[in-house]
Each structure stands twice: as C-alpha cells, then as structure tokens.
N, C-alpha and C positions, 0 to 999 in steps of 0.2 A: 430905335425901338421906343415904344410908349410904355411908361411904367406908371402904376397907381400913385396918387398924390398922398403918400404916407412915408414913414421913416424908412421902410424897406425900399420903396420906390426911389426916394431921395438918394439912398446909398447906392442903388443900382445905377442911377443916372451919373453920379460922381465917378463910379468905377468905370463905366462905359466911356465917359469923357476923358478919363486918364488912360484909355487904350486897353482896358481889360477886356478879354474875350469872354463874355458871359454865357457863351454857348458851350463852354467846356466845364465838365464837372470838377469839383474840388471839395476838400474837407471844409465843413462849416461847423463852428463851435457854438453850442447852445448852452447857456449857463443858468443854473437855478441855485439859490442860496437856502441853507437850512440852519435851524437852531440846534439840532442835535445829530449826533453821529449815526444813531440807529436808522433814522429816517433817510439820511443821506445815503447810507450804505444799501438800503432797500432799493432806492432809485438806481444806484450804480449797478446792482445785480440785475435788475429788470432790464435796463438798456444794454448791458453787456450780453445778456442772454439773447437779445435781438440782433447781436452782431455789431454793436457800436463800440467805439473806443470811448471809455469813460474814466474820468479822474476826479479826485476830491482834493481840494487844497483848503488848509485852515488859515483864516485871516484873523490873527489874534487882536487886531485893532478893532474888529467889529464884534462887540459883546453880544449883540442880539442875534445875528445870523452869521456866525463865524465860519460856516462851511460852504465853500463854493464847489458845486458839482458841475463839471463840464462834460457834455455829451457831444461827441464828434460824429458827424454824419457825412459820408461822401455822397454828394448829390449835385445836381445842376443848381446854380444860384438863381433859380427863377422865383418870382414872387409867389407863385402857386405852390411850388414844392417847399419853400421855406415856411409859408403859412401853414401848410398841411402838417409838417413836422412839429411846428410850434404847438398846434392843437393837440397832437399826440402827447407831447411832453407836458403840456398844461393839464391834460386829462389825467395823466399818471400822477401828477402832483396834487391836483385839486380833488380828484375822484379816485382815491387809491385802492378801490376795490380791484383794480388791475394789479395791485401789489399786495394788498391785505384787506381785511374785512372792516377796518375802522377808518373814519374820516381823518385825513391828515390835517393837522392844525399847525404844524411847526415848520412848514415850508413856504417860502415866498419866492415867486419867480422874480428874476433879477431885472431891474431897470427898464421900464416898469413892468414889463411882462416877462419876456425871455430875452436875455442878452444874446446876440448873435455875432460871431466873428467869422467873416469870410476870409479864409486863409489865402493870402497872396502877399506880395511885397509891393508897397508897404501894406500893413494890415488895414482893413476897413471895418469899422464896427457899426452895427445897427442896434441902437438902444431898444 
C-alpha cells in the first residue's frame, strides 16, 4: 500500500514491513499533556463520555506539563482515521468550547502535535 510521506505514513510503512496487518482495527493511544489537573480531568470526562478509554498519569519530572492524558480509540490504523481523530482531539484541546466556555491555555498536545501509540507487539510510536 502507498502511504503519505509524513510521520504517520513512515510508521505505517515500518509496521507493514514488519508484517503487521494494517487492515485490522486495534487500540490506538493518543496523548496530550497538561499543566493542571482540572483541565486534564475535563478532557478525560469529555472523551470518556464519547466512549473512549482515558487515563491520566503524573510525570513528576516534568514541572511545566506534568499530566499526561491518554485517550484510547479502537479503530483501523489508517492514515485518514488517525488524522481525523487527531483533529477531534486537537479541537477539544485548542477550542475548548466543546468542554467549557473559555479558551484553554494550559494544554499542549504532545510531541509535537498528538503522540500516537499503535498497540501491537512491539509497540510502534508515531510522534
């Protein structure tokens, strides 16, 4: 299969070359980092209400953005589906009217946009 020439496409090519069947759905982790617990919990509640598994972990070594929120979405690992969910996640972080009436200023999507972990053995990460 032909994949776009970007980080997601590169990861998909590596996975396919390693024998992964990308036509099968799987859990994919999307990560966003926050500076405060209230905002992180708002995002958690929002995506849990949409049926996603969501968790928060505290990284005490990161003083600026110590909270990692991981949203797990069961989906096909297609470039289009991953990109679409990234946009929904970014929208909830950057335009929080979906969560509240004020602009979120304390969230930063991780590395550099949304970190994605395609769950399989071994793990493959799309920065």
